[in-house]
N, C-alpha and C positions, 0 to 999 in steps of 0.2 A: 492545540487545535484538535478538532474532532476528526477521527478517521473511521469511516465505515468499512467494515471487514466483510468479505464474502463468506457465506455459510460453510464452504469447504475448508476454511481456515479457522473456524470456531474452536477446533481442538487446541489450537495454539493460544487462544485468548480466553480459555476457560468458559467458552460459550458466549462470550460477549460479542455483540454485533457492531458495537461502536466503542472505540477507545480513544484516549488522549495521547498524542505524541507531538513532539516539538522538533523544529529544525528550520533552518533558513532556506533549504532546498528540499525537493522531494527525496533525494538521496539521503539527506540528513534525517528526514522523518523516518525513512525505512531503517536507518541505523538505530534510531531511538526505539522503533518497534522491536527490532532484534534484541536490543538491550532488555526490554521488558518481557518479550515473548521469544525465548531462544528457539531458533530454527525457522521462524516465520519468513525471514527475508529470503532465504534460499528458495522458498516456494514461489516468490514473487519475481526475483531477478536471478540471472544465472551467474556463472563464475566470471564472465566477461563484462559484468555490470550492465547487461541488457535485460530489458523486460522480457519475461517469458512470453511466448507467442499467445498463450491463452489468457494473459492478464491485461487489464486495461485500467488506466488511471484517469480520474476526473477531478479537476480542481474547480470548485465553485460551479459545477455542472459542465465545464468545458474539458473535452478529452485532451490529454497531453501524452506525448511519447518521450519527453525530455526529462531525464532524472535530475538535470541541473536546474529545472524550473524553480525560479525564486518563489518563495511563499511568504505570506503575512500571517501573523497570529490569528487573524479572524477568518482565514481561509477554511474551507471545508474540503476534505479529501475523501473520495470514494474509490475503493479498490474493487474492481469487478472481475470475476472469473467467467470467461466465456464458456458456454456449454459446447461440447463436441460429441461426436458420435454419429451414428447413422442408423 
């Protein structure tokens, strides 16, 4: 399935804004991303398997907070990094 990557993580994907990754759940897709792009997963989830506060996930345009979210091969995943600052 296609995974859209936020620009702050392009350094992990060699500048690619979209990559293919596979898994039956969002967590499994993140594991596949880590296999392909070492270090990327830690920027998205923390040591306790929780999404980092500045990261958001959208499956087919719907926001999810559940890493156990079941996925289908035709699903589209978008990882969004919220802007912060003031």
